[in-house]
C-alpha positions in Angstrom: -2.3 -19.2 -0.2 -3.9 -19.9 -3.8 -7.5 -19.3 -4.7 -9.4 -17.9 -7.2 -10.0 -14.9 -5.0 -9.1 -13.6 -1.5 -12.3 -12.0 -0.7 -10.8 -10.3 2.4 -13.4 -8.2 4.3 -13.3 -6.0 7.7 -11.7 -6.3 9.7 -9.0 -7.0 8.1 -6.6 -7.8 11.1 -8.2 -10.6 12.4 -10.0 -11.8 9.7 -7.5 -11.9 7.3 -5.4 -14.5 9.2 -7.8 -17.0 9.5 -8.9 -17.0 6.0 -5.8 -16.6 4.0 -3.6 -18.7 6.5 -5.1 -22.2 4.5 -4.9 -20.5 1.2 -1.0 -19.5 1.6 -0.2 -23.4 2.6 -0.5 -24.4 -1.6 2.2 -22.3 -2.5 4.1 -21.7 0.7 5.0 -25.0 1.0 6.2 -25.7 -3.0 8.8 -23.1 -1.5 10.4 -25.5 0.5 12.1 -27.1 -3.0 12.0 -24.3 -5.1 12.6 -20.8 -3.4 16.5 -21.5 -2.8 16.5 -20.3 -6.6 14.9 -17.4 -6.6 16.5 -14.2 -7.1 15.8 -10.5 -6.6 17.0 -8.8 -9.4 14.8 -5.4 -10.0 15.5 -4.8 -13.8 15.5 -8.4 -15.8 17.1 -7.7 -18.9 16.6 -9.3 -22.2 17.6 -12.9 -22.6 16.5 -15.8 -20.2 17.6 -17.1 -16.7 17.4 -20.0 -14.9 15.6 -18.5 -12.1 12.8 -16.7 -11.7 12.9 -13.2 -10.4 9.4 -12.1 -9.5 7.2 -14.0 -8.0 4.1 -12.7 -6.2 0.2 -12.1 -7.2 -2.1 -10.0 -9.2 -4.0 -7.1 -6.7 -6.5 -5.1 -7.2 -7.7 -2.1 -4.8 -10.2 0.3 -4.6 -10.4 3.9 -6.2 -8.2 2.2 -9.0 -10.6 -0.6 -9.5 -13.9 1.5 -9.0 -15.4 2.4 -12.8 -18.8 3.2 -11.6 -20.0 5.6 -9.0 -22.0 3.1 -7.0 -19.4 1.1 -4.8 -20.0 -2.3 -3.7 -21.6 -2.7 -0.1 -18.5 -5.0 0.9 -16.7 -2.6 2.8 -12.9 -1.9 1.9 -11.2 -3.6 4.7 -9.0 -1.1 7.3 -5.0 -1.8 6.6 -5.7 -3.2 3.2 -2.6 -2.9 2.0 -0.1 -3.0 5.2 -1.5 -6.3 5.9 -1.8 -7.8 2.3 1.7 -6.8 1.5 3.2 -8.1 5.1 1.1 -11.7 4.5 2.7 -11.5 0.9 6.2 -11.2 1.7 6.1 -13.5 5.1 5.1 -16.4 2.3 8.4 -16.1 0.6 7.2 -13.6 -2.5 8.7 -10.2 -3.5 6.2 -9.2 -6.5 2.7 -7.4 -6.8 1.3 -7.0 -10.8 -1.9 -4.1 -9.3 -4.4 -4.3 -11.4 -6.0 -0.4 -12.5 -8.3 1.0 -14.8 -8.3 4.0 -16.7 -11.9 4.0 -16.6 -11.6 4.2 -12.7 -9.2 7.2 -13.0 -12.0 9.4 -15.0 -14.4 8.3 -12.9 -12.2 9.8 -9.2 -9.0 10.9 -10.1 -8.1 12.3 -6.7 -8.8 9.1 -4.7 -7.3 7.2 -7.4 -4.0 8.8 -7.4 -4.0 9.1 -3.4 -4.7 5.1 -3.6 -1.1 5.0 -6.1 0.5 6.8 -3.5 -0.4 4.2 -0.7 0.4 1.5 -2.6 3.5 2.4 -3.7 4.2 3.7 0.0 3.2 0.4 1.6 5.3 -1.5 -1.5 8.2 0.4 -0.1 7.6 -0.8 3.0 7.4 -4.2 2.5 10.6 -4.6 -0.3 8.0 -5.6 -2.8 8.5 -4.9 -6.6 5.4 -3.3 -8.2 4.2 -3.8 -11.8 1.2 -1.1 -12.6 -1.0 -2.8 -15.0 -2.8 -0.5 -17.3 -5.9 -3.5 -17.4 -9.0 -4.2 -19.5 -11.8 -6.7 -19.5 -14.2 -6.7 -22.4 -13.0 -3.6 -23.3 -14.7 -1.2 -21.4 -17.9 -0.8 -19.0 -19.7 1.1 -22.0 -19.7 -2.2 -24.5 -20.4 -4.6 -21.4 -22.1 -2.8 -18.1 -21.8 -6.2 -16.5 -18.4 -7.3 -16.6 -16.4 -4.6 -18.6 -13.8 -2.2 -17.5 -10.7 -0.6 -19.2 -11.5 2.3 -21.7 -13.0 5.2 -20.6 -16.8 5.5 -21.8 -15.2 9.1 -23.7 -13.7 7.1 -26.2 -17.1 5.3 -27.4 -18.6 8.2 -28.6 -20.1 6.8 -32.6 -22.5 5.0 -30.9 -23.5 3.2 -34.4 -20.8 1.3 -34.6 -20.7 0.7 -31.2 -23.9 0.6 -29.5 -23.8 0.6 -25.2 -24.6 -2.6 -23.8 -23.4 -4.4 -27.2 -20.4 -6.1 -26.1 -17.0 -5.9 -25.9 -15.3 -9.8 -25.9 -13.6 -10.6 -28.6 -16.6 -12.7 -30.0 -19.0 -9.6 -30.5 -18.9 -7.2 -33.7 -19.0 -4.4 -32.0 -15.8 -5.1 -30.2 -14.6 -5.7 -33.5 -15.0 -2.2 -35.0 -13.9 -0.6 -31.7 -10.5 -2.3 -31.9 -10.0 -1.9 -35.6 -10.7 1.4 -34.9 -8.0 1.7 -32.1 -5.2 0.4 -33.9 -5.9 2.5 -36.9 -5.3 4.9 -34.9 -8.8 6.5 -35.4 -10.2 6.8 -32.1 -11.2 9.8 -30.7 -13.1 10.9 -27.6 -16.2 13.0 -27.3 -13.8 16.2 -27.7 -12.2 15.0 -30.8 -9.1 14.3 -29.4 -6.7 11.5 -30.4 -7.2 8.1 -28.3 -3.7 6.8 -28.3 -2.2 10.5 -26.9 -5.5 10.5 -24.1 -3.8 6.9 -23.0 -0.3 8.1 -22.7 -1.6 11.1 -20.5 -3.5 8.5 -18.6 0.0 6.8 -17.9 2.2 9.6 -17.4 -0.3 10.5 -14.8 0.4 7.2 -13.0 3.7 7.4 -13.9 4.5 10.6 -12.3 2.6 9.6 -8.9 4.8 6.0 -8.7 8.1 6.5 -10.5 10.7 7.7 -7.8 9.5 4.8 -5.6 12.0 1.7 -4.7 9.1 -0.6 -5.1 7.9 0.3 -8.6 9.4 -2.3 -11.0 7.5 -0.9 -14.2 4.2 -0.6 -16.1 2.0 -2.2 -18.5 1.1 -0.4 -21.3 -2.1 -2.4 -21.9 -3.5 -6.0 -20.7 -4.3 -8.5 -23.4 -5.6 -6.6 -25.9 -7.8 -7.9 -29.4 -6.9 -8.5 -32.7 -9.7 -9.7 -35.3 -7.4 -9.6 -38.2 -4.4 -10.8 -39.6 -3.3 -6.9 -41.2 -3.6 -5.8 -37.0 -0.4 -7.2 -36.2 1.9 -4.5 -37.7 -0.3 -1.8 -36.7 -0.3 -3.5 -32.9 3.3 -2.8 -33.5 3.4 0.6 -34.5 1.0 1.2 -31.7 3.4 0.0 -29.3 6.0 1.8 -30.6 4.6 4.9 -30.2 4.1 4.1 -26.3 7.3 3.1 -25.8 8.7 5.9 -27.8 6.5 8.7 -25.2 7.1 6.7 -22.0 10.9 6.9 -22.5 11.1 10.4 -22.5 10.1 9.9 -18.1 10.5 6.5 -17.3 13.4 3.3 -18.0 12.0 1.4 -15.7 10.2 -2.1 -17.3 7.5 -2.0 -20.0 5.4 -5.0 -20.3 3.8 -5.4 -23.5 1.1 -8.3 -23.4 -0.2 -11.2 -26.1 -3.3 -10.6 -27.8 -6.2 -11.9 -27.3 -8.3 -14.6 -28.6 -5.4 -17.0 -28.8 -7.1 -18.9 -31.5 -3.7 -21.6 -32.7 -5.7 -22.3 -36.0 -7.7 -19.2 -37.1 -6.6 -18.2 -40.3 -8.4 -14.7 -40.2 -5.6 -13.4 -37.4 -2.9 -16.4 -38.7 -1.1 -16.7 -35.0 2.4 -17.7 -36.2 5.6 -16.2 -34.6 6.4 -14.3 -37.7 3.2 -12.2 -37.2 3.5 -12.3 -33.5 7.1 -10.6 -33.5 5.5 -8.1 -35.5 3.5 -6.8 -32.1 6.9 -5.9 -30.5 7.8 -2.2 -30.5 11.3 -1.4 -32.4 13.1 -0.6 -29.4 13.4 -4.0 -26.6 15.5 -2.1 -24.3 14.2 -3.5 -20.7 10.9 -4.7 -22.0 9.2 -7.9 -21.1 6.4 -9.8 -22.7 3.3 -11.0 -20.5 1.1 -13.5 -21.2 -2.0 -15.5 -19.2 -2.5 -19.2 -18.6 -5.6 -20.7 -17.3 -5.2 -24.2 -17.0 -2.2 -27.1 -16.1 -0.4 -27.0 -19.6 -0.4 -31.0 -19.8 1.3 -32.5 -22.6 -1.0 -32.4 -26.0 -3.3 -29.5 -24.3 -4.3 -26.6 -25.8 -2.5 -24.8 -22.6 0.5 -26.6 -23.7 0.4 -26.0 -27.0 -0.3 -21.9 -25.6 2.2 -21.9 -23.4 5.2 -23.4 -26.1 4.0 -20.9 -29.2 4.0 -17.8 -26.7 7.1 -18.9 -24.9 8.9 -19.4 -28.8 8.2 -16.0 -29.4 10.3 -14.7 -26.5 13.0 -17.2 -27.1 13.7 -16.2 -31.0 13.0 -12.3 -30.2 15.1 -12.3 -26.9 12.3 -10.5 -24.5 11.8 -12.2 -21.5 8.7 -14.3 -20.7 6.5 -12.8 -17.9 3.4 -14.9 -16.9 1.2 -11.6 -15.8 -1.7 -13.9 -15.2 -2.0 -17.6 -13.9 -4.4 -19.9 -12.5 -6.4 -23.0 -13.4 -10.1 -22.5 -14.2 -13.1 -23.9 -15.7 -15.6 -21.3 -17.7 -19.1 -22.3 -18.5 -21.5 -20.4 -21.2 -24.4 -18.7 -20.3 -26.8 -16.2 -21.1 -26.0 -12.9 -19.3 -28.4 -9.7 -18.1 -28.2 -8.1 -21.6 -29.1 -11.5 -23.7 -25.8 -12.2 -24.5 -23.3 -15.0 -24.6 -21.0 -14.9 -21.7 -18.4 -17.3 -20.5 -18.0 -17.4 -16.5 -16.1 -18.9 -14.2 -17.0 -22.4 -12.7 -16.2 -22.2 -9.1 -17.4 -25.8 -8.3 -14.4 -27.4 -10.8 -12.0 -24.5 -10.5 -10.0 -25.6 -7.5 -6.3 -25.4 -8.0 -4.4 -27.7 -5.5 -0.9 -27.9 -4.3 0.1 -30.4 -7.2 -1.4 -28.6 -9.8 0.5 -25.4 -8.4 3.8 -26.7 -8.3 3.7 -28.2 -12.1 2.8 -24.9 -13.0 5.2 -23.0 -11.1 7.9 -25.4 -11.8 6.9 -25.4 -15.6 8.0 -21.3 -15.5 10.8 -22.0 -14.1 12.0 -24.6 -16.6 11.2 -22.2 -19.5 13.3 -19.5 -18.2 10.2 -17.1 -16.8 11.1 -13.9 -16.1 8.4 -13.6 -13.4 4.7 -14.7 -12.7 1.9 -13.2 -10.8 -1.3 -15.5 -9.3 -4.6 -14.2 -10.2 -5.9 -12.6 -8.1 -5.6 -11.0 -4.4 -8.7 -9.1 -3.7 -11.4 -8.1 -1.5 -14.4 -8.3 -3.4 -15.6 -11.8 -4.9 -14.3 -11.1 -8.7 -15.8 -13.5 -12.0 -13.0 -12.8 -14.6 
């Protein structure tokens, strides 16, 4: 079941089974020893439990991921959601972290909302529990036209501070400029409308579409926001508190808050201590979870182990459940992209998660009392992120 990508092509009814069965073997075989401990709890409460409540995959769709007018030449599979959800359920999983982009909504709001309705309906049918993830990667296609996605271009009207194509990763000065203004609550769109309120408006569109479905588990506020200075921890907490206060007016479902990136354990500029990280959590912590990503085996003494231990310790001291919303085992290599910038792309040749490593990771998640996990990722397109 597990691979760095599930490239499902048309026609899905015949090809999906042939392609995916081999991938399912890895995780499905794990369930013989660990699945009996899994339980189905729709609303995880504060405090850890021994069993992992939600196990599943990250998933991308079509209009909810299309950030440009030009689409891939690979056709969207017929019956993609019904057939995919059937396979996922039959493998013993109960959870989807559904990746969507604010940019995609602005690109085609009608098709975006229509696809969300389809996702929620088929998730109801198959008894799955869905987190709707407001995703960003490299901030936006405005800053990274090749790989970036997330925030809409309308929030990048200050071209002098962050020019088009100038880079959206944590290492890029333009990204630092933009995120600093975002945490200072000074980003507006090209009409002068406040960015935080615009994001609330977008999230409300998502919530109003899927809130009444039994399959809706909750909503992720913002995937892996960037931090560039130590004084931003408290500002991120203020932002998260604002989001909770506004969204609690329309939903009581689980709200997901993310770890920041980069996760640099010895960078004094951001000073990633437990005390500082605790500042990013909202003041109201009723039915919230803390999402992290792990892209490597947490072997003894490794960076991945140190990272996991630190982030798990945060959830222990704050009593906020831990959600491993993305995991895999990948190796990246630096190269120069089409914009002349240094980029880190996945090396497919050596990024090969095997059954032993998958068992190590999923057992670790159970041992540390994770609320849930989602494997990255299920997609009908090749995905280098």
